[in-house]
VOKOL-563308 format. One record per residue (C-alpha): x negated, y negated, z negated; residue number from 0. Coordinates in nm, 3 decimals. Each point is the difference from the previous one (the first is absolute). Layout:
<nodes>
<node><u>X</u><v>Y</v><w>Z</w><k>NUM</k></node>
...
</nodes>
This chain:
<nodes>
<node><u>0.003</u><v>-0.001</v><w>0.000</w><k>0</k></node>
<node><u>-0.121</u><v>-0.353</v><w>0.068</w><k>1</k></node>
<node><u>-0.168</u><v>-0.170</v><w>-0.288</w><k>2</k></node>
<node><u>0.095</u><v>-0.351</v><w>-0.093</w><k>3</k></node>
<node><u>-0.147</u><v>-0.231</v><w>-0.254</w><k>4</k></node>
<node><u>0.268</u><v>-0.021</v><w>-0.276</w><k>5</k></node>
<node><u>-0.100</u><v>-0.363</v><w>-0.068</w><k>6</k></node>
<node><u>0.087</u><v>-0.106</v><w>0.354</w><k>7</k></node>
<node><u>0.342</u><v>-0.069</v><w>0.137</w><k>8</k></node>
<node><u>0.135</u><v>0.256</v><w>0.238</w><k>9</k></node>
<node><u>0.111</u><v>-0.138</v><w>0.338</w><k>10</k></node>
<node><u>0.299</u><v>0.143</v><w>0.182</w><k>11</k></node>
<node><u>-0.233</u><v>0.128</v><w>0.275</w><k>12</k></node>
<node><u>-0.220</u><v>0.172</v><w>-0.257</w><k>13</k></node>
<node><u>0.310</u><v>0.155</v><w>-0.164</w><k>14</k></node>
<node><u>0.109</u><v>0.141</v><w>0.336</w><k>15</k></node>
<node><u>-0.342</u><v>0.153</v><w>0.052</w><k>16</k></node>
<node><u>-0.012</u><v>0.146</v><w>-0.351</w><k>17</k></node>
<node><u>0.345</u><v>0.151</v><w>0.027</w><k>18</k></node>
<node><u>-0.089</u><v>0.146</v><w>0.341</w><k>19</k></node>
<node><u>-0.318</u><v>0.150</v><w>-0.141</w><k>20</k></node>
<node><u>0.200</u><v>0.142</v><w>-0.300</w><k>21</k></node>
<node><u>0.258</u><v>0.153</v><w>0.234</w><k>22</k></node>
<node><u>-0.274</u><v>0.157</v><w>0.217</w><k>23</k></node>
<node><u>-0.200</u><v>0.139</v><w>-0.296</w><k>24</k></node>
<node><u>0.252</u><v>0.074</v><w>-0.273</w><k>25</k></node>
<node><u>0.349</u><v>-0.026</v><w>0.148</w><k>26</k></node>
<node><u>-0.085</u><v>0.228</v><w>0.291</w><k>27</k></node>
<node><u>0.213</u><v>-0.196</v><w>0.251</w><k>28</k></node>
<node><u>0.265</u><v>-0.272</v><w>0.013</w><k>29</k></node>
<node><u>0.356</u><v>0.104</v><w>-0.063</w><k>30</k></node>
<node><u>0.230</u><v>-0.061</v><w>0.293</w><k>31</k></node>
<node><u>0.142</u><v>-0.352</v><w>0.026</w><k>32</k></node>
<node><u>0.347</u><v>0.108</v><w>-0.110</w><k>33</k></node>
<node><u>-0.145</u><v>0.176</v><w>-0.308</w><k>34</k></node>
<node><u>-0.198</u><v>-0.312</v><w>-0.080</w><k>35</k></node>
<node><u>0.311</u><v>-0.211</v><w>0.044</w><k>36</k></node>
<node><u>0.178</u><v>0.223</v><w>-0.253</w><k>37</k></node>
<node><u>-0.300</u><v>-0.031</v><w>-0.233</w><k>38</k></node>
<node><u>0.011</u><v>-0.378</v><w>0.041</w><k>39</k></node>
<node><u>0.370</u><v>-0.017</v><w>-0.086</w><k>40</k></node>
<node><u>-0.059</u><v>0.229</v><w>-0.305</w><k>41</k></node>
<node><u>-0.284</u><v>-0.225</v><w>-0.127</w><k>42</k></node>
<node><u>0.207</u><v>-0.321</v><w>0.054</w><k>43</k></node>
<node><u>0.280</u><v>0.169</v><w>-0.192</w><k>44</k></node>
<node><u>-0.242</u><v>0.061</v><w>-0.290</w><k>45</k></node>
<node><u>-0.092</u><v>-0.369</v><w>0.004</w><k>46</k></node>
<node><u>0.367</u><v>-0.093</v><w>-0.003</w><k>47</k></node>
<node><u>0.063</u><v>0.240</v><w>-0.291</w><k>48</k></node>
<node><u>-0.272</u><v>-0.159</v><w>-0.209</w><k>49</k></node>
<node><u>0.109</u><v>-0.357</v><w>0.075</w><k>50</k></node>
<node><u>0.369</u><v>0.069</v><w>-0.054</w><k>51</k></node>
<node><u>-0.081</u><v>0.133</v><w>-0.347</w><k>52</k></node>
<node><u>-0.270</u><v>-0.246</v><w>-0.106</w><k>53</k></node>
<node><u>0.131</u><v>-0.335</v><w>0.135</w><k>54</k></node>
<node><u>0.347</u><v>0.099</v><w>0.115</w><k>55</k></node>
<node><u>0.309</u><v>0.101</v><w>-0.188</w><k>56</k></node>
<node><u>-0.044</u><v>0.375</v><w>0.036</w><k>57</k></node>
<node><u>-0.092</u><v>0.197</v><w>-0.316</w><k>58</k></node>
<node><u>-0.236</u><v>0.297</v><w>-0.025</w><k>59</k></node>
<node><u>0.153</u><v>0.330</v><w>-0.102</w><k>60</k></node>
<node><u>-0.121</u><v>0.147</v><w>-0.325</w><k>61</k></node>
<node><u>-0.301</u><v>0.220</v><w>0.067</w><k>62</k></node>
<node><u>-0.057</u><v>-0.148</v><w>0.344</w><k>63</k></node>
<node><u>-0.332</u><v>-0.162</v><w>0.081</w><k>64</k></node>
<node><u>-0.084</u><v>-0.265</v><w>0.249</w><k>65</k></node>
<node><u>-0.309</u><v>-0.002</v><w>0.216</w><k>66</k></node>
<node><u>-0.242</u><v>-0.292</v><w>0.019</w><k>67</k></node>
<node><u>0.116</u><v>-0.273</v><w>0.243</w><k>68</k></node>
<node><u>-0.359</u><v>-0.056</v><w>0.110</w><k>69</k></node>
<node><u>-0.045</u><v>0.369</v><w>0.088</w><k>70</k></node>
<node><u>0.334</u><v>0.015</v><w>0.188</w><k>71</k></node>
<node><u>-0.084</u><v>-0.311</v><w>0.199</w><k>72</k></node>
<node><u>-0.337</u><v>0.158</v><w>0.085</w><k>73</k></node>
<node><u>0.189</u><v>0.311</v><w>0.121</w><k>74</k></node>
<node><u>0.215</u><v>-0.228</v><w>0.226</w><k>75</k></node>
<node><u>-0.320</u><v>-0.155</v><w>0.139</w><k>76</k></node>
<node><u>-0.163</u><v>0.342</v><w>0.052</w><k>77</k></node>
<node><u>0.288</u><v>0.136</v><w>0.204</w><k>78</k></node>
<node><u>0.035</u><v>-0.331</v><w>0.191</w><k>79</k></node>
<node><u>-0.370</u><v>0.022</v><w>0.086</w><k>80</k></node>
<node><u>0.049</u><v>0.363</v><w>0.115</w><k>81</k></node>
<node><u>0.279</u><v>-0.103</v><w>0.233</w><k>82</k></node>
<node><u>-0.207</u><v>-0.289</v><w>0.137</w><k>83</k></node>
<node><u>-0.305</u><v>0.224</v><w>0.051</w><k>84</k></node>
<node><u>0.191</u><v>0.269</v><w>0.185</w><k>85</k></node>
<node><u>0.173</u><v>-0.263</v><w>0.213</w><k>86</k></node>
<node><u>-0.323</u><v>-0.174</v><w>0.092</w><k>87</k></node>
<node><u>0.092</u><v>-0.324</v><w>-0.177</w><k>88</k></node>
<node><u>-0.267</u><v>-0.231</v><w>-0.151</w><k>89</k></node>
<node><u>0.191</u><v>-0.127</v><w>-0.302</w><k>90</k></node>
<node><u>-0.241</u><v>-0.297</v><w>-0.044</w><k>91</k></node>
<node><u>0.095</u><v>-0.132</v><w>0.341</w><k>92</k></node>
<node><u>0.367</u><v>0.092</v><w>-0.042</w><k>93</k></node>
<node><u>0.018</u><v>-0.181</v><w>-0.331</w><k>94</k></node>
<node><u>-0.169</u><v>-0.311</v><w>0.145</w><k>95</k></node>
<node><u>0.249</u><v>-0.007</v><w>0.287</w><k>96</k></node>
<node><u>0.293</u><v>0.055</v><w>-0.237</w><k>97</k></node>
<node><u>-0.108</u><v>-0.286</v><w>-0.228</w><k>98</k></node>
<node><u>-0.037</u><v>-0.229</v><w>0.304</w><k>99</k></node>
<node><u>0.348</u><v>0.096</v><w>0.115</w><k>100</k></node>
<node><u>0.148</u><v>-0.063</v><w>-0.341</w><k>101</k></node>
<node><u>-0.178</u><v>-0.333</v><w>-0.032</w><k>102</k></node>
<node><u>0.134</u><v>-0.120</v><w>0.338</w><k>103</k></node>
<node><u>0.349</u><v>0.124</v><w>-0.066</w><k>104</k></node>
<node><u>0.031</u><v>-0.105</v><w>-0.366</w><k>105</k></node>
<node><u>-0.211</u><v>-0.312</v><w>-0.021</w><k>106</k></node>
<node><u>0.268</u><v>-0.203</v><w>-0.165</w><k>107</k></node>
<node><u>0.279</u><v>0.260</v><w>-0.042</w><k>108</k></node>
<node><u>-0.077</u><v>0.104</v><w>-0.359</w><k>109</k></node>
<node><u>-0.103</u><v>-0.344</v><w>-0.115</w><k>110</k></node>
<node><u>0.326</u><v>-0.144</v><w>0.130</w><k>111</k></node>
<node><u>0.217</u><v>0.281</v><w>-0.147</w><k>112</k></node>
<node><u>0.205</u><v>-0.146</v><w>-0.283</w><k>113</k></node>
<node><u>0.044</u><v>0.351</v><w>-0.146</w><k>114</k></node>
<node><u>-0.379</u><v>0.005</v><w>-0.074</w><k>115</k></node>
<node><u>-0.008</u><v>-0.339</v><w>-0.169</w><k>116</k></node>
<node><u>-0.004</u><v>-0.001</v><w>-0.378</w><k>117</k></node>
</nodes>
């Protein structure tokens, strides 16, 4: 597996390479895209479960435990990276383009939204 300096920030491009290396050496191969989609939905559901019980109105059943939000968000990222890798998507470039799109589209939209004013 690729070694990274734990004191250095991990770029999205590095994360994609590390996940690919992990899949090739430990994971054997990528799951199919539909299986990864199901995995992604499952992980997002786990994030929703934690948030609905920690900051939402939902209570936790007696004897039930919640996972760590940070770990579940990392699971979401891992599966998202898998889907990007197997689809040939450079997430660094995709995220840059997406932020540019949102900036053009929403330059004043949120600032002018009275629902967001305190």
